[in-house]
C-alpha positions as CSV (number, residue, x, y, z in Angstrom):
1,M,-47.2,143.1,-184.2
2,E,-47.6,146.3,-186.2
3,K,-50.6,147.9,-187.8
4,T,-50.7,150.9,-190.3
5,L,-53.4,153.4,-189.5
6,Y,-54.5,156.3,-191.8
7,C,-56.3,159.0,-189.8
8,I,-58.7,161.0,-192.0
9,R,-60.4,164.3,-190.9
10,H,-63.7,164.6,-192.5
11,G,-64.4,167.1,-195.4
12,Y,-65.4,170.7,-195.0
13,A,-68.6,170.9,-193.0
14,L,-71.3,173.6,-192.1
15,H,-69.9,174.2,-188.6
16,N,-66.4,174.9,-190.1
17,K,-67.6,177.6,-192.4
18,L,-70.1,179.2,-189.7
19,F,-67.3,179.4,-187.2
20,W,-65.8,182.2,-189.1
21,D,-69.3,184.1,-189.4
22,I,-70.8,183.6,-185.9
23,G,-67.9,182.1,-183.7
24,P,-68.4,179.3,-181.3
25,R,-72.2,179.4,-181.7
26,A,-71.6,177.4,-184.9
27,Y,-71.0,174.4,-182.6
28,S,-73.9,174.8,-180.4
29,E,-76.7,175.8,-182.7
30,F,-76.7,173.0,-185.4
31,K,-76.9,169.4,-184.6
32,D,-74.7,166.7,-186.4
33,T,-73.6,169.3,-188.9
34,P,-73.5,168.0,-192.6
35,L,-70.6,168.3,-195.3
36,L,-70.7,171.4,-197.6
37,E,-70.1,171.1,-201.2
38,E,-66.4,171.6,-200.8
39,G,-66.3,168.9,-198.3
40,F,-67.9,166.5,-200.8
41,K,-65.3,167.5,-203.4
42,Q,-62.4,166.9,-201.0
43,A,-63.7,163.3,-200.3
44,K,-64.1,162.6,-204.0
45,R,-60.6,164.0,-204.6
46,L,-59.1,161.7,-202.1
47,N,-60.8,158.7,-203.7
48,K,-59.1,159.5,-207.0
49,T,-55.7,160.7,-206.0
50,W,-54.8,158.7,-202.8
51,K,-52.1,156.1,-204.0
52,E,-52.4,153.9,-201.1
53,I,-56.4,153.6,-201.0
54,D,-56.4,150.1,-202.4
55,D,-54.3,148.8,-199.7
56,I,-56.9,149.6,-197.1
57,Q,-58.5,146.6,-195.5
58,L,-61.1,148.2,-193.1
59,V,-62.6,151.7,-192.7
60,I,-63.7,152.8,-189.2
61,V,-65.8,155.8,-189.1
62,S,-67.3,158.2,-186.6
63,P,-71.2,157.9,-186.8
64,C,-71.6,161.6,-187.5
65,Q,-73.2,162.7,-190.9
66,R,-70.1,164.6,-191.9
67,T,-67.7,161.6,-191.4
68,L,-70.1,159.0,-192.8
69,D,-70.4,161.0,-195.9
70,T,-66.8,161.6,-196.1
71,A,-66.2,157.7,-195.8
72,T,-68.8,157.1,-198.4
73,F,-67.4,159.2,-201.1
74,A,-63.7,158.7,-200.2
75,F,-64.0,155.1,-200.6
76,Q,-66.7,155.0,-203.2
77,Y,-66.6,152.0,-205.9
78,R,-64.3,149.9,-203.4
79,N,-65.4,146.9,-201.7
80,I,-64.0,147.8,-198.3
81,P,-66.0,147.0,-195.0
82,M,-66.9,150.0,-193.1
83,I,-67.7,150.1,-189.4
84,A,-69.2,153.0,-187.5
85,K,-68.1,153.3,-183.8
86,D,-69.2,155.9,-181.2
87,F,-65.9,156.2,-179.6
88,L,-64.8,158.0,-182.7
89,I,-67.1,161.0,-182.2
90,E,-65.5,164.3,-182.1
91,Y,-64.5,166.0,-178.7
92,P,-66.1,167.0,-176.7
93,L,-69.1,164.9,-176.1
94,G,-71.6,166.6,-173.8
95,G,-72.1,170.3,-173.1
96,N,-73.4,172.7,-175.7
97,E,-71.4,171.5,-178.8
98,I,-74.4,169.5,-180.3
99,C,-72.6,169.6,-183.8
100,N,-71.1,166.5,-182.5
101,H,-74.3,164.7,-181.4
102,R,-75.2,161.9,-184.1
103,K,-78.5,161.0,-185.2
104,D,-80.4,158.0,-183.9
105,L,-79.0,154.7,-184.9
106,E,-82.1,153.5,-186.7
107,D,-82.0,156.6,-188.9
108,L,-78.4,156.1,-189.6
109,K,-78.9,152.5,-190.5
110,Y,-81.6,153.6,-193.0
111,M,-79.4,156.4,-194.4
112,Y,-76.2,154.3,-194.6
113,P,-77.3,150.7,-195.3
114,Y,-73.7,149.6,-196.4
115,I,-72.1,150.7,-193.2
116,I,-72.1,148.4,-190.1
117,F,-73.1,150.4,-186.9
118,E,-71.3,148.4,-184.3
119,N,-72.2,150.4,-181.1
120,N,-72.6,149.4,-177.6
121,R,-74.6,152.6,-176.6
122,P,-78.2,153.1,-177.0
123,N,-80.0,154.0,-180.3
124,I,-80.6,157.5,-179.0
125,L,-77.2,158.7,-177.9
126,P,-77.1,160.1,-174.4
127,W,-75.8,163.7,-174.4
128,P,-74.3,164.6,-170.9
129,N,-75.0,168.1,-169.6
130,K,-71.3,168.2,-168.5
131,R,-68.6,168.8,-171.1
132,E,-66.3,165.9,-171.8
133,T,-62.7,166.2,-170.3
134,V,-59.6,165.5,-172.2
135,Y,-59.0,162.6,-170.0
136,Q,-62.2,161.0,-171.0
137,L,-61.1,161.7,-174.6
138,E,-57.9,159.8,-173.9
139,D,-60.1,156.9,-172.7
140,R,-62.0,156.7,-176.0
141,I,-58.7,156.7,-177.9
142,E,-57.4,153.8,-175.8
143,N,-60.6,152.1,-176.5
144,L,-60.2,152.5,-180.2
145,L,-56.6,151.3,-180.1
146,E,-57.5,148.2,-178.1
147,W,-60.4,147.4,-180.6
148,I,-58.0,147.6,-183.5
149,G,-55.6,145.4,-181.8
150,N,-58.1,142.7,-181.7
151,R,-59.0,143.0,-185.4
152,R,-57.2,140.8,-188.1
153,E,-56.8,143.7,-190.5
154,T,-53.4,145.4,-190.6
155,R,-54.0,148.5,-192.7
156,I,-57.0,150.6,-191.3
157,A,-58.5,153.9,-192.3
158,I,-60.0,155.9,-189.5
159,V,-62.4,158.6,-190.5
160,S,-63.0,161.0,-187.6
161,H,-62.5,164.6,-186.6
162,S,-59.8,167.2,-185.9
163,S,-59.6,167.2,-182.1
164,F,-59.9,163.5,-182.0
165,I,-57.2,162.8,-184.4
166,G,-55.0,165.6,-183.2
167,Q,-55.2,164.3,-179.5
168,M,-54.6,160.8,-180.8
169,K,-51.4,161.4,-182.9
170,D,-50.0,164.6,-181.3
171,K,-51.5,164.9,-177.8
172,K,-52.7,168.3,-179.0
173,I,-56.2,169.8,-179.8
174,G,-55.7,172.6,-182.3
175,D,-57.7,175.7,-182.9
176,E,-59.5,176.9,-185.8
177,K,-56.5,178.6,-187.2
178,N,-54.2,175.7,-186.7
179,E,-56.1,172.6,-187.8
180,L,-55.5,169.3,-189.4
181,K,-56.2,169.1,-193.1
182,H,-59.6,167.9,-194.4
183,C,-59.7,164.5,-196.1
184,F,-55.7,164.1,-195.7
185,P,-54.5,160.5,-194.7
186,Y,-52.1,161.1,-191.8
187,K,-50.2,157.8,-191.5
188,L,-49.4,156.2,-188.1
189,K,-47.8,152.9,-186.9
190,A,-49.5,151.1,-184.1
191,N,-47.4,148.6,-182.3
192,Y,-49.0,145.7,-180.3
193,S,-47.5,143.0,-178.2
194,S,-48.1,139.4,-178.9
195,N,-51.2,139.3,-176.9
196,K,-52.6,142.2,-178.8
197,K,-52.1,144.7,-176.1
198,F,-51.5,148.3,-177.5
199,I,-47.9,149.5,-176.8
200,S,-47.1,152.8,-178.9
201,L,-48.2,154.9,-181.8
202,T,-45.8,156.6,-184.2
203,E,-46.4,159.0,-187.0
204,L,-44.8,157.9,-190.3
């Protein structure tokens, strides 16, 4: 069984801009950073120009504000279900990088009533003192792919973050000077066995 996945990095956000002004402090001084005007424009542009957008059957999105807003405007005016999952949050969880720390679920449900927040973690997301490892990130990616295998949809958009998508598709986390494009649908083929177990991932 094959599934087509479109991995979309969120639009240009506050911490992306601030990195060039203050360096890594941009990640540790602003919680759950929002999109900037350019980021909203990128999401709206994707909505109008992406030729395969109407083939999408499901959107899975990281529950951070910048990804939720990207999904909102990229798929605006289309009746596509959207599910937010904690395992899509940017790497690393924990440590000082609070730009990746989502808001409380009850607040998010109020702000985005059209998105299903399907999370197993508490309303207030625990934020470990210890920085997440790449091996822990790989576990989250595996959880995502296993979850997708149990869905009936075969053409799925994943709205997430640069490091998460980079590790998922290339086994590589880039730097600020060599990043994935914002609001660009990287196309992957996921192969599953007859009993829905994940086998392999190939970029198309």
